[in-house]
PyMOL CGO cylinders between C-alpha atoms (Angstrom):
from pymol import cmd
from pymol.cgo import CYLINDER

trace = [
    CYLINDER, 159.50, 129.77, 61.55, 159.75, 131.65, 64.66, 0.3, 1, 1, 1, 1, 1, 1,
    CYLINDER, 159.75, 131.65, 64.66, 156.09, 131.85, 65.92, 0.3, 1, 1, 1, 1, 1, 1,
    CYLINDER, 156.09, 131.85, 65.92, 154.01, 128.67, 66.14, 0.3, 1, 1, 1, 1, 1, 1,
    CYLINDER, 154.01, 128.67, 66.14, 150.51, 129.88, 67.29, 0.3, 1, 1, 1, 1, 1, 1,
    CYLINDER, 150.51, 129.88, 67.29, 149.21, 133.40, 68.27, 0.3, 1, 1, 1, 1, 1, 1,
    CYLINDER, 149.21, 133.40, 68.27, 150.04, 133.18, 71.61, 0.3, 1, 1, 1, 1, 1, 1,
    CYLINDER, 150.04, 133.18, 71.61, 153.77, 132.46, 70.47, 0.3, 1, 1, 1, 1, 1, 1,
    CYLINDER, 153.77, 132.46, 70.47, 153.46, 136.23, 68.88, 0.3, 1, 1, 1, 1, 1, 1,
    CYLINDER, 153.46, 136.23, 68.88, 151.44, 137.79, 72.04, 0.3, 1, 1, 1, 1, 1, 1,
    CYLINDER, 151.44, 137.79, 72.04, 154.53, 136.71, 74.17, 0.3, 1, 1, 1, 1, 1, 1,
    CYLINDER, 154.53, 136.71, 74.17, 156.87, 138.06, 71.94, 0.3, 1, 1, 1, 1, 1, 1,
    CYLINDER, 156.87, 138.06, 71.94, 155.30, 141.76, 71.63, 0.3, 1, 1, 1, 1, 1, 1,
    CYLINDER, 155.30, 141.76, 71.63, 155.10, 141.19, 75.67, 0.3, 1, 1, 1, 1, 1, 1,
    CYLINDER, 155.10, 141.19, 75.67, 158.74, 140.34, 76.11, 0.3, 1, 1, 1, 1, 1, 1,
    CYLINDER, 158.74, 140.34, 76.11, 161.61, 141.87, 74.51, 0.3, 1, 1, 1, 1, 1, 1,
    CYLINDER, 161.61, 141.87, 74.51, 164.06, 139.76, 75.62, 0.3, 1, 1, 1, 1, 1, 1,
    CYLINDER, 164.06, 139.76, 75.62, 164.61, 139.95, 79.18, 0.3, 1, 1, 1, 1, 1, 1,
    CYLINDER, 164.61, 139.95, 79.18, 162.66, 143.27, 78.98, 0.3, 1, 1, 1, 1, 1, 1,
    CYLINDER, 162.66, 143.27, 78.98, 158.81, 142.76, 80.10, 0.3, 1, 1, 1, 1, 1, 1,
    CYLINDER, 158.81, 142.76, 80.10, 156.66, 145.48, 79.17, 0.3, 1, 1, 1, 1, 1, 1,
    CYLINDER, 156.66, 145.48, 79.17, 152.53, 145.02, 80.07, 0.3, 1, 1, 1, 1, 1, 1,
    CYLINDER, 152.53, 145.02, 80.07, 150.10, 145.58, 77.50, 0.3, 1, 1, 1, 1, 1, 1,
    CYLINDER, 150.10, 145.58, 77.50, 147.38, 146.92, 80.17, 0.3, 1, 1, 1, 1, 1, 1,
    CYLINDER, 147.38, 146.92, 80.17, 147.79, 149.82, 82.57, 0.3, 1, 1, 1, 1, 1, 1,
    CYLINDER, 147.79, 149.82, 82.57, 145.70, 151.57, 84.32, 0.3, 1, 1, 1, 1, 1, 1,
    CYLINDER, 145.70, 151.57, 84.32, 145.61, 155.74, 85.74, 0.3, 1, 1, 1, 1, 1, 1,
    CYLINDER, 145.61, 155.74, 85.74, 146.88, 155.32, 88.57, 0.3, 1, 1, 1, 1, 1, 1,
    CYLINDER, 146.88, 155.32, 88.57, 149.96, 153.46, 88.16, 0.3, 1, 1, 1, 1, 1, 1,
    CYLINDER, 149.96, 153.46, 88.16, 152.40, 156.20, 88.18, 0.3, 1, 1, 1, 1, 1, 1,
    CYLINDER, 152.40, 156.20, 88.18, 155.65, 154.34, 89.42, 0.3, 1, 1, 1, 1, 1, 1,
    CYLINDER, 155.65, 154.34, 89.42, 155.86, 151.98, 86.60, 0.3, 1, 1, 1, 1, 1, 1,
    CYLINDER, 155.86, 151.98, 86.60, 157.83, 152.03, 83.67, 0.3, 1, 1, 1, 1, 1, 1,
    CYLINDER, 157.83, 152.03, 83.67, 154.32, 151.97, 81.85, 0.3, 1, 1, 1, 1, 1, 1,
    CYLINDER, 154.32, 151.97, 81.85, 153.89, 155.14, 83.37, 0.3, 1, 1, 1, 1, 1, 1,
    CYLINDER, 153.89, 155.14, 83.37, 155.26, 157.17, 80.49, 0.3, 1, 1, 1, 1, 1, 1,
    CYLINDER, 155.26, 157.17, 80.49, 153.70, 155.00, 77.75, 0.3, 1, 1, 1, 1, 1, 1,
    CYLINDER, 153.70, 155.00, 77.75, 150.27, 156.16, 79.68, 0.3, 1, 1, 1, 1, 1, 1,
    CYLINDER, 150.27, 156.16, 79.68, 151.21, 159.66, 79.75, 0.3, 1, 1, 1, 1, 1, 1,
    CYLINDER, 151.21, 159.66, 79.75, 152.78, 159.39, 75.81, 0.3, 1, 1, 1, 1, 1, 1,
    CYLINDER, 152.78, 159.39, 75.81, 149.05, 158.27, 74.91, 0.3, 1, 1, 1, 1, 1, 1,
    CYLINDER, 149.05, 158.27, 74.91, 147.04, 161.15, 77.10, 0.3, 1, 1, 1, 1, 1, 1,
    CYLINDER, 147.04, 161.15, 77.10, 149.17, 163.53, 75.25, 0.3, 1, 1, 1, 1, 1, 1,
    CYLINDER, 149.17, 163.53, 75.25, 148.11, 162.21, 71.83, 0.3, 1, 1, 1, 1, 1, 1,
    CYLINDER, 148.11, 162.21, 71.83, 144.74, 161.93, 73.28, 0.3, 1, 1, 1, 1, 1, 1,
    CYLINDER, 144.74, 161.93, 73.28, 144.61, 165.96, 74.13, 0.3, 1, 1, 1, 1, 1, 1,
    CYLINDER, 144.61, 165.96, 74.13, 146.06, 166.40, 70.80, 0.3, 1, 1, 1, 1, 1, 1,
    CYLINDER, 146.06, 166.40, 70.80, 143.01, 164.44, 68.98, 0.3, 1, 1, 1, 1, 1, 1,
    CYLINDER, 143.01, 164.44, 68.98, 140.76, 166.46, 71.24, 0.3, 1, 1, 1, 1, 1, 1,
    CYLINDER, 140.76, 166.46, 71.24, 141.68, 169.51, 70.33, 0.3, 1, 1, 1, 1, 1, 1,
    CYLINDER, 141.68, 169.51, 70.33, 140.20, 169.77, 67.26, 0.3, 1, 1, 1, 1, 1, 1,
    CYLINDER, 140.20, 169.77, 67.26, 137.31, 167.18, 68.17, 0.3, 1, 1, 1, 1, 1, 1,
    CYLINDER, 137.31, 167.18, 68.17, 133.78, 168.62, 66.84, 0.3, 1, 1, 1, 1, 1, 1,
    CYLINDER, 133.78, 168.62, 66.84, 132.04, 165.20, 67.34, 0.3, 1, 1, 1, 1, 1, 1,
    CYLINDER, 132.04, 165.20, 67.34, 132.48, 162.97, 70.05, 0.3, 1, 1, 1, 1, 1, 1,
    CYLINDER, 132.48, 162.97, 70.05, 131.11, 159.27, 70.01, 0.3, 1, 1, 1, 1, 1, 1,
    CYLINDER, 131.11, 159.27, 70.01, 131.78, 157.72, 73.83, 0.3, 1, 1, 1, 1, 1, 1,
    CYLINDER, 131.78, 157.72, 73.83, 130.75, 154.17, 73.31, 0.3, 1, 1, 1, 1, 1, 1,
    CYLINDER, 130.75, 154.17, 73.31, 130.46, 152.17, 76.68, 0.3, 1, 1, 1, 1, 1, 1,
    CYLINDER, 130.46, 152.17, 76.68, 132.04, 154.14, 79.08, 0.3, 1, 1, 1, 1, 1, 1,
    CYLINDER, 132.04, 154.14, 79.08, 131.08, 154.36, 82.11, 0.3, 1, 1, 1, 1, 1, 1,
    CYLINDER, 131.08, 154.36, 82.11, 133.37, 157.24, 83.75, 0.3, 1, 1, 1, 1, 1, 1,
    CYLINDER, 133.37, 157.24, 83.75, 134.79, 155.20, 86.31, 0.3, 1, 1, 1, 1, 1, 1,
    CYLINDER, 134.79, 155.20, 86.31, 135.70, 157.72, 89.76, 0.3, 1, 1, 1, 1, 1, 1,
    CYLINDER, 135.70, 157.72, 89.76, 139.36, 156.24, 89.86, 0.3, 1, 1, 1, 1, 1, 1,
    CYLINDER, 139.36, 156.24, 89.86, 139.90, 157.56, 86.47, 0.3, 1, 1, 1, 1, 1, 1,
    CYLINDER, 139.90, 157.56, 86.47, 138.68, 160.71, 87.13, 0.3, 1, 1, 1, 1, 1, 1,
    CYLINDER, 138.68, 160.71, 87.13, 142.00, 162.78, 86.53, 0.3, 1, 1, 1, 1, 1, 1,
    CYLINDER, 142.00, 162.78, 86.53, 142.36, 161.62, 83.27, 0.3, 1, 1, 1, 1, 1, 1,
    CYLINDER, 142.36, 161.62, 83.27, 138.90, 162.30, 82.02, 0.3, 1, 1, 1, 1, 1, 1,
    CYLINDER, 138.90, 162.30, 82.02, 139.08, 165.68, 83.43, 0.3, 1, 1, 1, 1, 1, 1,
    CYLINDER, 139.08, 165.68, 83.43, 142.18, 166.62, 81.66, 0.3, 1, 1, 1, 1, 1, 1,
    CYLINDER, 142.18, 166.62, 81.66, 140.74, 165.49, 78.16, 0.3, 1, 1, 1, 1, 1, 1,
    CYLINDER, 140.74, 165.49, 78.16, 137.23, 167.30, 78.35, 0.3, 1, 1, 1, 1, 1, 1,
    CYLINDER, 137.23, 167.30, 78.35, 139.76, 170.43, 79.86, 0.3, 1, 1, 1, 1, 1, 1,
    CYLINDER, 139.76, 170.43, 79.86, 141.21, 169.79, 76.34, 0.3, 1, 1, 1, 1, 1, 1,
    CYLINDER, 141.21, 169.79, 76.34, 137.78, 169.30, 74.18, 0.3, 1, 1, 1, 1, 1, 1,
    CYLINDER, 137.78, 169.30, 74.18, 136.21, 172.36, 76.47, 0.3, 1, 1, 1, 1, 1, 1,
    CYLINDER, 136.21, 172.36, 76.47, 139.85, 174.44, 75.62, 0.3, 1, 1, 1, 1, 1, 1,
    CYLINDER, 139.85, 174.44, 75.62, 139.83, 173.41, 71.74, 0.3, 1, 1, 1, 1, 1, 1,
    CYLINDER, 139.83, 173.41, 71.74, 136.23, 175.49, 71.37, 0.3, 1, 1, 1, 1, 1, 1,
    CYLINDER, 136.23, 175.49, 71.37, 135.40, 173.18, 68.29, 0.3, 1, 1, 1, 1, 1, 1,
    CYLINDER, 135.40, 173.18, 68.29, 133.27, 170.38, 70.44, 0.3, 1, 1, 1, 1, 1, 1,
    CYLINDER, 133.27, 170.38, 70.44, 129.59, 170.29, 68.87, 0.3, 1, 1, 1, 1, 1, 1,
    CYLINDER, 129.59, 170.29, 68.87, 128.00, 167.41, 69.59, 0.3, 1, 1, 1, 1, 1, 1,
    CYLINDER, 128.00, 167.41, 69.59, 128.67, 164.21, 71.95, 0.3, 1, 1, 1, 1, 1, 1,
    CYLINDER, 128.67, 164.21, 71.95, 127.26, 160.89, 71.07, 0.3, 1, 1, 1, 1, 1, 1,
    CYLINDER, 127.26, 160.89, 71.07, 126.68, 158.52, 74.37, 0.3, 1, 1, 1, 1, 1, 1,
    CYLINDER, 126.68, 158.52, 74.37, 126.48, 154.97, 73.85, 0.3, 1, 1, 1, 1, 1, 1,
    CYLINDER, 126.48, 154.97, 73.85, 124.60, 153.36, 76.54, 0.3, 1, 1, 1, 1, 1, 1,
    CYLINDER, 124.60, 153.36, 76.54, 121.43, 151.32, 77.26, 0.3, 1, 1, 1, 1, 1, 1,
    CYLINDER, 121.43, 151.32, 77.26, 121.00, 153.17, 80.23, 0.3, 1, 1, 1, 1, 1, 1,
    CYLINDER, 121.00, 153.17, 80.23, 122.46, 156.82, 80.60, 0.3, 1, 1, 1, 1, 1, 1,
    CYLINDER, 122.46, 156.82, 80.60, 121.81, 159.48, 78.70, 0.3, 1, 1, 1, 1, 1, 1,
    CYLINDER, 121.81, 159.48, 78.70, 125.04, 161.34, 79.10, 0.3, 1, 1, 1, 1, 1, 1,
    CYLINDER, 125.04, 161.34, 79.10, 123.35, 164.44, 80.64, 0.3, 1, 1, 1, 1, 1, 1,
    CYLINDER, 123.35, 164.44, 80.64, 125.67, 163.69, 83.64, 0.3, 1, 1, 1, 1, 1, 1,
    CYLINDER, 125.67, 163.69, 83.64, 128.96, 164.96, 81.54, 0.3, 1, 1, 1, 1, 1, 1,
    CYLINDER, 128.96, 164.96, 81.54, 127.52, 168.49, 81.70, 0.3, 1, 1, 1, 1, 1, 1,
    CYLINDER, 127.52, 168.49, 81.70, 128.03, 168.91, 85.12, 0.3, 1, 1, 1, 1, 1, 1,
    CYLINDER, 128.03, 168.91, 85.12, 130.61, 166.57, 85.77, 0.3, 1, 1, 1, 1, 1, 1,
    CYLINDER, 130.61, 166.57, 85.77, 133.29, 168.42, 83.49, 0.3, 1, 1, 1, 1, 1, 1,
    CYLINDER, 133.29, 168.42, 83.49, 131.47, 171.42, 83.26, 0.3, 1, 1, 1, 1, 1, 1,
    CYLINDER, 131.47, 171.42, 83.26, 130.30, 171.25, 79.32, 0.3, 1, 1, 1, 1, 1, 1,
    CYLINDER, 130.30, 171.25, 79.32, 128.41, 174.48, 78.22, 0.3, 1, 1, 1, 1, 1, 1,
    CYLINDER, 128.41, 174.48, 78.22, 124.24, 173.73, 77.13, 0.3, 1, 1, 1, 1, 1, 1,
    CYLINDER, 124.24, 173.73, 77.13, 124.89, 174.61, 73.54, 0.3, 1, 1, 1, 1, 1, 1,
    CYLINDER, 124.89, 174.61, 73.54, 126.53, 171.64, 73.19, 0.3, 1, 1, 1, 1, 1, 1,
    CYLINDER, 126.53, 171.64, 73.19, 124.36, 168.77, 71.96, 0.3, 1, 1, 1, 1, 1, 1,
    CYLINDER, 124.36, 168.77, 71.96, 124.42, 165.26, 74.16, 0.3, 1, 1, 1, 1, 1, 1,
    CYLINDER, 124.42, 165.26, 74.16, 122.88, 162.25, 71.82, 0.3, 1, 1, 1, 1, 1, 1,
    CYLINDER, 122.88, 162.25, 71.82, 121.83, 159.52, 73.44, 0.3, 1, 1, 1, 1, 1, 1,
    CYLINDER, 121.83, 159.52, 73.44, 122.06, 156.07, 71.43, 0.3, 1, 1, 1, 1, 1, 1,
    CYLINDER, 122.06, 156.07, 71.43, 120.65, 153.18, 73.68, 0.3, 1, 1, 1, 1, 1, 1,
    CYLINDER, 120.65, 153.18, 73.68, 120.99, 150.65, 70.75, 0.3, 1, 1, 1, 1, 1, 1,
    CYLINDER, 120.99, 150.65, 70.75, 124.31, 148.34, 71.67, 0.3, 1, 1, 1, 1, 1, 1,
    CYLINDER, 124.31, 148.34, 71.67, 124.38, 146.04, 69.00, 0.3, 1, 1, 1, 1, 1, 1,
    CYLINDER, 124.38, 146.04, 69.00, 126.88, 147.55, 67.12, 0.3, 1, 1, 1, 1, 1, 1,
    CYLINDER, 126.88, 147.55, 67.12, 129.00, 150.30, 67.62, 0.3, 1, 1, 1, 1, 1, 1,
    CYLINDER, 129.00, 150.30, 67.62, 127.83, 153.68, 66.56, 0.3, 1, 1, 1, 1, 1, 1,
    CYLINDER, 127.83, 153.68, 66.56, 128.77, 155.64, 63.88, 0.3, 1, 1, 1, 1, 1, 1,
    CYLINDER, 128.77, 155.64, 63.88, 127.35, 158.95, 63.09, 0.3, 1, 1, 1, 1, 1, 1,
    CYLINDER, 127.35, 158.95, 63.09, 126.06, 160.13, 60.04, 0.3, 1, 1, 1, 1, 1, 1,
    CYLINDER, 126.06, 160.13, 60.04, 128.52, 162.93, 60.32, 0.3, 1, 1, 1, 1, 1, 1,
    CYLINDER, 128.52, 162.93, 60.32, 131.27, 161.25, 59.93, 0.3, 1, 1, 1, 1, 1, 1,
]
cmd.load_cgo(trace, "trace")
């Protein structure tokens, strides 16, 4: 058996022979081999965003360093013209800042979910 424990499995996933690929990348890492993987994930997120009518945001603070990526995804959401409602799960912030930060129309409802004991799943889904 190749794997003795979970650490062996993780090591094998992260290391393909002599080639090592970090599983965690950041938006500002544009000069690494992982940058292409990040771009592919962003493209996939934009494809999903195009047809999204209900968005659930769980515990994301929209940090300044990731503003360009967030903006790209919200621009795609707005272009798709199907977004009707946003659920924002956070114990403190209501999510209303999203309207100003990303130019979201006032007709798109933002529901604040204060309960953070479990991941929120809306009834519509």
